Every structure is written in structure tokens, then in C-alpha cells.
C-alpha positions in Angstrom: 98.3 -0.7 -114.7 97.2 -4.3 -115.5 100.4 -5.2 -117.3 102.6 -4.3 -114.3 100.5 -5.9 -111.5 99.5 -9.2 -113.0 102.4 -11.6 -113.6 100.6 -13.5 -116.4 100.0 -10.2 -118.3 103.5 -9.0 -117.6 104.8 -12.3 -119.1 102.6 -11.9 -122.1 103.7 -8.3 -122.6 107.4 -9.3 -122.4 106.8 -12.1 -124.9 104.8 -9.8 -127.2 107.7 -7.3 -127.0 110.3 -10.0 -127.8 108.1 -11.1 -130.8 108.0 -7.5 -131.8 111.9 -7.4 -131.8 111.9 -10.4 -134.1 109.3 -8.7 -136.3 111.4 -5.5 -136.3 114.5 -7.5 -137.4 112.4 -9.1 -140.2 111.0 -5.7 -141.0 114.3 -3.8 -141.1 116.1 -6.7 -142.8 113.6 -7.0 -145.6 113.3 -3.2 -146.1 117.1 -2.8 -146.3 117.5 -5.7 -148.6 114.8 -4.5 -151.0 116.0 -0.9 -151.0 119.7 -1.3 -150.9 120.2 -4.5 -152.9 117.2 -4.6 -155.3 116.6 -0.8 -155.5 112.9 -1.1 -154.7 111.3 2.3 -153.8 111.2 2.9 -150.1 107.4 2.9 -149.7 107.0 -0.4 -151.6 109.9 -1.9 -149.7 108.4 -0.6 -146.4 105.0 -2.1 -147.1 106.5 -5.5 -148.2 108.7 -5.7 -145.1 105.7 -4.9 -142.9 103.7 -7.8 -144.4 106.7 -10.1 -143.8 106.9 -9.0 -140.2 103.2 -9.4 -139.6 103.3 -13.1 -140.8 106.2 -13.7 -138.4 104.5 -11.9 -135.6 101.2 -13.7 -136.0 102.9 -17.1 -135.9 105.1 -16.3 -132.8 102.2 -14.6 -131.0 99.7 -17.4 -131.7 102.0 -20.2 -130.6 104.2 -18.6 -128.0 102.8 -15.4 -126.5 99.2 -16.6 -126.4 99.3 -20.4 -126.5 96.2 -20.4 -124.3 94.2 -18.6 -127.0 92.6 -21.6 -128.6 88.8 -21.0 -128.4 89.0 -19.0 -131.6 89.7 -20.8 -134.9 93.2 -20.0 -136.2 91.8 -18.6 -139.5 89.4 -16.3 -137.6 92.2 -15.2 -135.3 94.5 -14.6 -138.3 91.8 -12.5 -139.9 91.5 -10.4 -136.8 95.3 -10.0 -136.6 95.4 -9.1 -140.3 92.7 -6.4 -139.9 94.5 -4.9 -137.0 97.7 -5.1 -139.0 96.1 -3.4 -142.0 95.0 -0.5 -139.7 98.6 -0.4 -138.5 99.8 -0.3 -142.1 97.3 2.6 -142.7 98.9 4.4 -139.8 102.5 3.5 -140.8 102.4 4.3 -144.6 101.6 8.0 -144.2 104.1 8.2 -141.4 106.8 6.9 -143.8 105.8 9.2 -146.6 105.6 12.3 -144.3 108.7 11.6 -142.2 111.1 10.5 -145.0 111.8 13.8 -146.7 112.4 15.9 -143.6 114.4 13.0 -142.0 116.6 12.8 -145.1 117.2 16.6 -144.9 117.9 16.4 -141.2 120.3 13.5 -141.4 122.1 15.0 -144.4 122.5 18.4 -142.6 123.6 16.7 -139.4 126.1 14.4 -141.1 127.4 17.2 -143.3 128.0 19.4 -140.2 129.8 16.5 -138.5 131.7 15.6 -141.7 130.4 12.1 -141.3 129.5 10.7 -144.8 131.0 7.3 -144.5 127.4 6.0 -144.1 124.8 7.0 -146.7 122.5 9.6 -145.2 119.5 8.1 -147.0 120.2 4.7 -145.4 120.3 6.3 -141.9 117.2 8.4 -142.6 115.2 5.4 -143.9 116.0 3.4 -140.8 115.2 6.2 -138.4 111.9 6.9 -140.2 111.0 3.2 -140.1 112.0 3.0 -136.4 109.6 5.9 -135.5 106.8 4.3 -137.5 107.4 0.9 -136.0 107.3 2.3 -132.4 104.0 4.1 -133.0 102.3 1.1 -134.7 103.6 -1.2 -132.0 101.3 0.4 -129.3 98.3 0.1 -131.6 99.1 -3.6 -132.4 99.6 -4.6 -128.8 96.5 -3.2 -127.3 94.2 -4.0 -130.3 95.4 -7.6 -130.5 95.3 -8.1 -126.8 91.8 -7.0 -126.4 90.3 -8.2 -129.7 92.4 -11.0 -131.3 93.4 -12.6 -128.1 90.4 -11.6 -126.0 89.7 -15.3 -125.1 92.6 -15.5 -122.7 92.3 -14.8 -119.0 94.0 -11.7 -117.6 
């Protein structure tokens, strides 16, 4: 696999993954703040947190992961990144909607059987649901951005 054999690509992948961790922290932080402090509905909070994470990820990826990607104008690259992100959002949103109810039931049943209700089951379910969606969308984002948005960099 190209990511494993070529040191330059391996370094990019590691940086992309690190940027993804930063994006996930932004994503989870904003989602939890909106849901648990401001009582924003989960889907709206999840969408808002996704947009915040995308802004963070584009900035970090443009200037740190792919600093050699300069043949494309920044606004064109941002548009490509945004298009890929919107497709990611289109993948993520139904995942959140479909996974949330069964995840809440599963977490409630599990925590009830364990007698562990010191943490709100909805809080746990929302975070597990978001983690699953983030992992799925991460693969789409990496490959689509690497081969379209940042296609001007050497392998």
C-alpha cells in the first residue's frame, strides 16, 4: 500500500490523522457543549460541530499536512475541501439519525444491567454514535481529499 511504503505519504497520513484528532476534539467538544449546555437538538448540534471541525481541519491540512500543495489557489482548494466535507456530512447525518435511537436503547439496557447510571446514558450513546460516524467519514475524507483536493502534491 502506498501509505506504508513511501515515507512522504506515511508522514502525510500521520499528520492527516493527527489533524483528524484535533478535528474530533473540536467536533465532540462543540457537540457536547451545544447538547448538554445549550440543549440544542442532537442532529443540529452534530451538524454544527461538524462544520467547526471542517474549518479546523482545512486550516491544519492546508498549512501543515500539505504545505507543498500550493499550485491550487486557496479558495479553489477550500471549495474542493468543502464539497468533500458536504458529501461527508451527507454520509454522517443519516448515520447519526439511524444509529442514535438503537444506541440509546443499547446503552440504557447495558448500563441498567450493570447498575451504572452515574453517567447519563444519552450522553454516552450520543458520543458512541458520533464516534462511529466520525470513523466512517474519516476514510472518505482522507482518500477524497488526498486524490482530489491535494492532488497537486507528489507521492
